[in-house]
C-alpha positions as a printed Julia matrix, in Angstrom:
110×3 Matrix{Float64}:
 -2.1    -9.06   -8.24
  0.4    -6.38   -7.25
  2.33   -4.64   -9.97
  6.1    -4.64   -9.53
  7.66   -1.2    -9.05
 10.43    0.02  -11.3
 13.31    0.61   -8.9
 15.31    2.7   -11.32
 16.87    5.38   -9.11
 20.21    4.88   -7.42
 19.88    6.4    -3.96
 22.67    6.95   -1.47
 21.62    6.12    2.1
 23.14    8.36    4.76
 22.94    8.42    8.56
 23.77   11.26   10.95
 26.89   10.95   13.06
 27.5    13.17   16.05
 30.98   13.9    17.33
 31.86   15.98   20.39
 33.01   19.51   19.56
 35.14   19.87   22.69
 32.92   22.6    24.14
 30.11   20.41   25.51
 28.18   20.22   22.25
 28.53   18.19   19.11
 28.99   18.5    15.37
 26.67   16.53   13.12
 28.03   15.05    9.91
 26.53   12.57    7.46
 28.02    9.14    6.81
 27.24    7.23    3.62
 26.04    3.7     4.41
 25.74    2.54    0.8
 23.58    2.79   -2.27
 20.15    1.29   -2.89
 17.97    1.09   -5.96
 14.55    2.57   -5.36
 11.34    3.97   -6.75
 10.19    7.44   -5.7
  6.57    8.56   -5.88
  4.83   11.75   -4.82
  2.2    11.38   -2.09
  1.39   15.03   -1.45
  2.7    18.57   -1.14
  2.32   21.53    1.15
  4.08   24.42    2.82
  5.72   24.57    6.22
  5.74   27.62    8.5
  8.87   29.05    6.8
  6.98   29.13    3.47
  9.21   26.45    1.97
  7.45   23.88   -0.14
  7.55   20.34    1.18
  7.01   17.42   -1.15
  5.8    14.31    0.64
  7.18   11.14   -0.9
  7.08    7.36   -0.75
 10.45    5.78   -1.45
 10.32    2.04   -2.12
 13.54    0.03   -1.69
 14.49   -3.61   -1.25
 14.28   -4.75    2.33
 17.24   -5.56    4.55
 17.29   -7.36    7.9
 16.62   -5.36   11.06
 19.92   -4.0    12.35
 21.65   -4.11    8.95
 23.48   -0.93    7.95
 21.69   -1.04    4.6
 18.23   -0.85    6.21
 16.81    2.71    6.1
 15.42    4.19    9.28
 13.92    7.38   10.64
 16.29   10.36   10.8
 18.33    8.99    7.91
 18.21   10.45    4.42
 18.5     9.46    0.78
 20.53   11.44   -1.74
 19.2    11.35   -5.31
 21.76   13.39   -7.21
 21.48   16.85   -5.67
 18.07   16.1    -4.13
 17.7    15.12   -0.45
 14.85   12.94    0.83
 14.51   13.07    4.63
 13.15    9.77    6.0
 10.38   10.11    8.6
  9.13    6.53    8.96
  9.72    3.12    7.41
  6.94    0.64    6.79
  7.05   -3.01    5.79
  3.49   -3.36    4.45
  3.97   -6.82    2.98
  6.85   -8.51    4.84
  7.19  -11.25    2.24
  7.37   -9.08   -0.88
 10.96   -7.96   -0.18
 10.35   -4.19   -0.12
 10.23   -1.38    2.4
  8.25    1.83    2.01
 10.0     4.89    3.41
  7.75    7.88    4.03
  9.98   10.87    3.38
  9.91   14.51    2.37
 11.92   16.87    0.22
 12.08   20.6     0.94
 12.14   22.83   -2.12
 12.29   26.6    -2.45
 14.61   27.38    0.47
């Protein structure tokens, strides 16, 4: 029997929004899509080429229908206070248990 996770962190879900800058490029800003309760667990750590530490995380949240603004996706991010969790992939391991697992990372030491 699976143990229920304690979703005790309030996470803000944000998505990138690009707007033209008038010179052929764009400016990227972040738009808040809402808040979700989640559980965050460490799955590994390492260093990238810039010598910043990268914490690899699993973020578990309640599921939302495909296409819903409240459903996390790759290239989005979670804010946890002043911490930022960059979402790489989203996995629905058990479609009927009502949760999504977001594989994410946090850069520290920059």
